[in-house]
C-alpha positions as CSV (number, residue, x, y, z in Angstrom):
1,M,69.6,159.0,250.5
2,E,72.1,158.5,247.9
3,Q,73.3,161.6,245.9
4,R,73.2,160.9,242.0
5,K,75.7,162.5,239.4
6,P,73.6,164.9,237.5
7,R,73.1,163.8,233.7
8,G,74.8,166.2,231.5
9,G,76.1,169.5,232.3
10,P,79.2,170.2,234.3
11,S,80.4,168.3,237.0
12,I,83.3,170.4,238.5
13,V,83.5,172.6,241.4
14,L,85.8,175.6,241.5
15,L,87.4,176.4,244.9
16,M,89.0,179.9,245.3
17,S,91.4,179.4,248.3
18,G,94.9,179.0,249.3
19,D,94.2,176.7,252.2
20,R,95.4,173.3,251.6
21,R,93.4,171.8,254.6
22,L,90.4,173.4,253.0
23,R,91.2,172.0,249.5
24,D,91.3,168.2,251.1
25,A,88.2,168.9,252.9
26,L,86.4,170.0,249.9
27,R,87.7,167.4,247.8
28,R,86.1,164.9,249.9
29,A,82.8,166.9,250.3
30,V,82.3,167.1,246.7
31,A,83.0,163.5,246.0
32,V,79.8,162.8,248.1
33,H,78.1,164.5,245.4
34,H,80.0,162.9,242.6
35,L,81.7,166.2,241.4
36,Q,85.4,166.9,240.7
37,L,87.4,169.8,242.2
38,V,89.5,172.4,240.5
39,H,91.7,174.5,242.7
40,A,92.7,178.2,242.4
41,T,95.2,179.7,245.0
42,A,94.4,183.4,244.1
43,A,91.4,185.2,243.4
44,L,92.2,186.5,239.9
45,A,93.1,183.0,238.9
46,G,89.7,181.8,240.0
47,L,87.9,184.5,238.2
48,E,90.2,184.0,235.0
49,L,89.4,180.3,235.1
50,L,85.5,181.3,235.2
51,Q,85.9,183.7,232.3
52,R,87.7,181.1,230.3
53,F,85.9,178.0,231.1
54,S,82.3,179.6,231.7
55,E,80.2,176.3,231.2
56,T,82.6,173.9,232.9
57,F,81.8,174.9,236.6
58,R,78.7,173.6,238.6
59,L,79.5,175.3,241.6
60,A,82.1,177.8,243.2
61,V,83.3,177.7,246.6
62,V,85.0,181.1,247.8
63,D,87.3,181.4,250.8
64,T,86.9,184.8,251.9
65,D,90.5,184.9,252.9
66,I,91.7,184.2,249.2
67,T,94.8,186.3,248.2
68,G,94.6,189.1,245.3
69,L,91.2,190.6,246.0
70,P,88.9,190.7,249.0
71,G,86.5,188.0,249.4
72,S,83.5,190.4,249.3
73,V,84.9,191.6,245.9
74,V,84.9,188.1,244.7
75,M,81.4,187.5,245.9
76,E,80.0,190.6,244.4
77,T,81.7,189.8,241.1
78,L,80.0,186.4,240.8
79,R,76.7,187.8,242.0
80,Q,77.0,190.8,239.3
81,F,78.3,188.7,236.5
82,R,77.7,184.9,237.0
83,P,74.4,185.0,238.9
84,E,73.6,181.7,237.6
85,L,76.3,180.0,239.3
86,P,75.6,178.7,242.8
87,V,78.3,179.8,245.1
88,V,79.1,178.6,248.5
89,C,81.0,181.4,250.7
90,L,83.5,180.4,253.6
91,S,85.0,182.8,255.9
92,G,88.1,182.7,257.9
93,R,90.2,185.3,260.0
94,R,89.1,188.3,258.5
95,A,85.9,190.3,259.7
96,L,83.5,190.4,257.0
97,A,81.9,193.6,255.9
98,G,78.0,194.2,255.3
99,A,76.1,191.8,253.6
100,L,78.5,188.7,254.1
101,A,78.5,188.8,257.5
102,G,76.5,185.8,258.9
103,R,76.0,184.6,255.5
104,C,79.0,182.3,255.0
105,L,80.2,178.9,256.8
106,G,82.6,180.0,259.5
107,R,85.8,178.1,260.2
108,P,86.8,175.8,261.3
109,I,85.2,174.1,258.6
110,D,82.8,171.4,259.5
111,E,82.9,168.8,256.7
112,A,79.3,167.8,257.5
113,R,78.1,171.1,257.2
114,L,80.2,172.0,254.3
115,T,78.8,168.8,252.1
116,Q,75.1,170.0,253.4
117,A,75.9,173.4,252.1
118,I,77.1,172.3,248.8
119,G,74.0,170.1,248.3
120,S,71.9,173.0,249.1
121,A,73.6,175.2,246.8
122,L,73.4,172.7,244.0
123,R,69.7,172.2,244.5
124,G,68.9,175.7,245.0
125,G,71.0,177.4,242.3
126,G,72.7,180.8,242.1
127,P,74.7,182.8,244.8
128,P,73.3,185.1,247.2
129,P,69.9,186.0,247.1
130,D,68.7,189.3,245.9
131,D,67.8,190.5,249.2
132,W,71.5,190.9,249.9
133,A,72.2,194.7,249.8
134,P,74.8,195.5,246.9
135,L,78.5,195.3,248.5
136,A,79.4,198.1,246.2
137,G,78.2,201.3,245.4
138,P,76.0,202.1,242.8
139,G,78.6,203.8,240.9
140,A,81.1,201.2,241.0
141,I,78.5,198.7,239.8
142,A,77.9,200.6,236.9
143,R,81.4,201.2,236.1
144,A,81.8,197.6,236.2
145,H,79.1,196.5,234.0
146,E,80.2,199.0,231.4
147,C,83.9,197.7,231.6
148,F,82.4,194.0,231.1
149,R,80.1,195.2,228.3
150,V,82.9,196.7,226.5
151,S,85.7,194.1,227.2
152,G,83.9,191.0,228.3
153,D,86.6,190.6,230.9
154,L,85.5,189.3,234.3
155,V,88.8,190.2,235.9
156,E,88.7,193.8,234.8
157,A,85.0,194.0,235.8
158,A,86.0,192.6,239.4
159,L,88.9,195.1,239.4
160,E,86.7,197.9,238.8
161,L,84.1,196.8,241.5
162,A,86.9,196.5,243.9
163,R,87.7,200.1,243.2
164,G,84.1,200.9,244.6
165,M,84.0,198.4,247.7
166,P,84.3,199.6,251.2
167,V,87.7,199.2,252.8
168,E,87.5,195.6,254.6
169,P,88.9,195.6,258.0
170,E,92.6,194.4,258.7
171,E,93.1,190.9,259.7
172,D,93.3,190.8,263.5
173,G,95.2,187.3,263.7
174,A,92.6,186.1,265.9
175,G,90.3,183.3,265.3
176,P,90.6,179.6,263.7
177,V,91.8,179.0,260.2
């Protein structure tokens, strides 16, 4: 079945990853859906793009191995402050804590599964379903919401969330990239 370009609205996917191979695979996967790709190699840069150009992106693809912030913080930030934005989560070498475990596409990335996950996210809307347990404690979530209410800054809210997140396990160096 042929995918059609959506009428109106954004047609850009934001990839948050420092992995060039993943970027190339994603570029091919989003082309199937007639979308374009913008790439941020660091978490804070990706969140800044979402902050500055909030209506530009139709989908975010988050590599949990991104530099700058743990992937779980990025996912929780999107869940708390951009719940309308569909998200595809990709996991790499690092172990994932709590609610993200088993909810992300693993590596090595299968391009057919990635293309399917993108289509599913675009049809289904927002990021993680509400049945996910919050990744941050209630105090951290409340502080992040207050920070966002006062400053309107997505990056500052993410940094506040990061202060209340459990420490992620160290990378063990094992596993495919």
